[in-house]
One Martini backbone bead per residue (centre of mass of N, CA, C, O) as a GRO file, in nm:
protein
   89
    1UNK     BB    1 -12.006   0.666 -15.055
    2UNK     BB    2 -11.873   0.433 -15.277
    3UNK     BB    3 -11.934   0.294 -15.585
    4UNK     BB    4 -11.910   0.045 -15.789
    5UNK     BB    5 -11.841   0.009 -16.115
    6UNK     BB    6 -12.034  -0.127 -16.363
    7UNK     BB    7 -11.965  -0.356 -16.612
    8UNK     BB    8 -12.044  -0.553 -16.873
    9UNK     BB    9 -11.834  -0.785 -16.790
   10UNK     BB   10 -11.966  -0.865 -16.509
   11UNK     BB   11 -12.203  -1.053 -16.668
   12UNK     BB   12 -12.020  -1.266 -16.758
   13UNK     BB   13 -11.951  -1.560 -16.831
   14UNK     BB   14 -11.684  -1.748 -16.804
   15UNK     BB   15 -11.656  -1.857 -17.095
   16UNK     BB   16 -11.678  -1.579 -17.237
   17UNK     BB   17 -11.445  -1.439 -17.095
   18UNK     BB   18 -11.227  -1.639 -17.186
   19UNK     BB   19 -11.259  -1.600 -17.491
   20UNK     BB   20 -11.196  -1.299 -17.491
   21UNK     BB   21 -10.917  -1.326 -17.363
   22UNK     BB   22 -10.793  -1.495 -17.591
   23UNK     BB   23 -10.835  -1.278 -17.808
   24UNK     BB   24 -10.660  -1.063 -17.676
   25UNK     BB   25 -10.397  -1.220 -17.673
   26UNK     BB   26 -10.375  -1.269 -17.975
   27UNK     BB   27 -10.367  -0.971 -18.055
   28UNK     BB   28 -10.111  -0.900 -17.885
   29UNK     BB   29  -9.925  -1.126 -18.036
   30UNK     BB   30  -9.932  -1.005 -18.345
   31UNK     BB   31  -9.775  -0.713 -18.377
   32UNK     BB   32 -10.019  -0.503 -18.509
   33UNK     BB   33 -10.035  -0.306 -18.272
   34UNK     BB   34 -10.067  -0.023 -18.149
   35UNK     BB   35 -10.010   0.112 -17.852
   36UNK     BB   36 -10.300   0.205 -17.783
   37UNK     BB   37 -10.433  -0.073 -17.842
   38UNK     BB   38 -10.261  -0.239 -17.653
   39UNK     BB   39 -10.353  -0.097 -17.396
   40UNK     BB   40 -10.658  -0.153 -17.430
   41UNK     BB   41 -10.628  -0.462 -17.428
   42UNK     BB   42 -10.498  -0.485 -17.154
   43UNK     BB   43 -10.732  -0.367 -16.996
   44UNK     BB   44 -10.940  -0.573 -17.089
   45UNK     BB   45 -10.784  -0.822 -16.983
   46UNK     BB   46 -10.783  -0.749 -16.681
   47UNK     BB   47 -11.092  -0.753 -16.653
   48UNK     BB   48 -11.131  -1.048 -16.742
   49UNK     BB   49 -10.965  -1.174 -16.519
   50UNK     BB   50 -11.147  -1.073 -16.291
   51UNK     BB   51 -11.398  -1.222 -16.383
   52UNK     BB   52 -11.286  -1.508 -16.378
   53UNK     BB   53 -11.201  -1.507 -16.079
   54UNK     BB   54 -11.481  -1.451 -15.966
   55UNK     BB   55 -11.617  -1.709 -16.077
   56UNK     BB   56 -11.429  -1.907 -15.933
   57UNK     BB   57 -11.490  -1.812 -15.646
   58UNK     BB   58 -11.793  -1.873 -15.655
   59UNK     BB   59 -11.762  -2.176 -15.709
   60UNK     BB   60 -11.603  -2.246 -15.455
   61UNK     BB   61 -11.820  -2.168 -15.253
   62UNK     BB   62 -12.040  -2.361 -15.354
   63UNK     BB   63 -11.877  -2.621 -15.300
   64UNK     BB   64 -11.838  -2.577 -14.999
   65UNK     BB   65 -12.143  -2.577 -14.933
   66UNK     BB   66 -12.202  -2.866 -15.052
   67UNK     BB   67 -12.002  -3.014 -14.843
   68UNK     BB   68 -12.206  -2.954 -14.640
   69UNK     BB   69 -12.388  -3.045 -14.396
   70UNK     BB   70 -12.654  -2.990 -14.197
   71UNK     BB   71 -12.446  -2.977 -13.928
   72UNK     BB   72 -12.160  -2.851 -14.055
   73UNK     BB   73 -12.016  -3.085 -14.177
   74UNK     BB   74 -11.799  -3.240 -14.352
   75UNK     BB   75 -11.782  -3.422 -14.617
   76UNK     BB   76 -11.661  -3.699 -14.718
   77UNK     BB   77 -11.424  -3.777 -14.919
   78UNK     BB   78 -11.371  -3.992 -15.207
   79UNK     BB   79 -11.084  -3.931 -15.217
   80UNK     BB   80 -10.786  -4.033 -15.190
   81UNK     BB   81 -10.507  -3.997 -15.061
   82UNK     BB   82 -10.208  -3.904 -15.113
   83UNK     BB   83  -9.922  -4.020 -15.203
   84UNK     BB   84  -9.622  -4.038 -15.122
   85UNK     BB   85  -9.332  -3.939 -15.211
   86UNK     BB   86  -9.177  -4.229 -15.358
   87UNK     BB   87  -9.392  -4.420 -15.378
   88UNK     BB   88  -9.531  -4.750 -15.502
   89UNK     BB   89  -9.862  -4.737 -15.490
   0.00000   0.00000   0.00000
């Protein structure tokens, strides 16, 4: 069996990963990077995107669990249903 290799970015909080990703994107958009560095930044960026997506997925699962009542039924949402498109409500 093979184990997934854990990288340092796997432990980053969402906000920190997002800030690093924004920095990577800015550097890539600057047009000042040689091809090798551009590819390295692209690889770093794809890893950071995966970290951000993982954190969002984890948060979604937590929210779904919190929405469940003790008997396993979904708690009624407090937001009203969306009005049909074209209605003047």
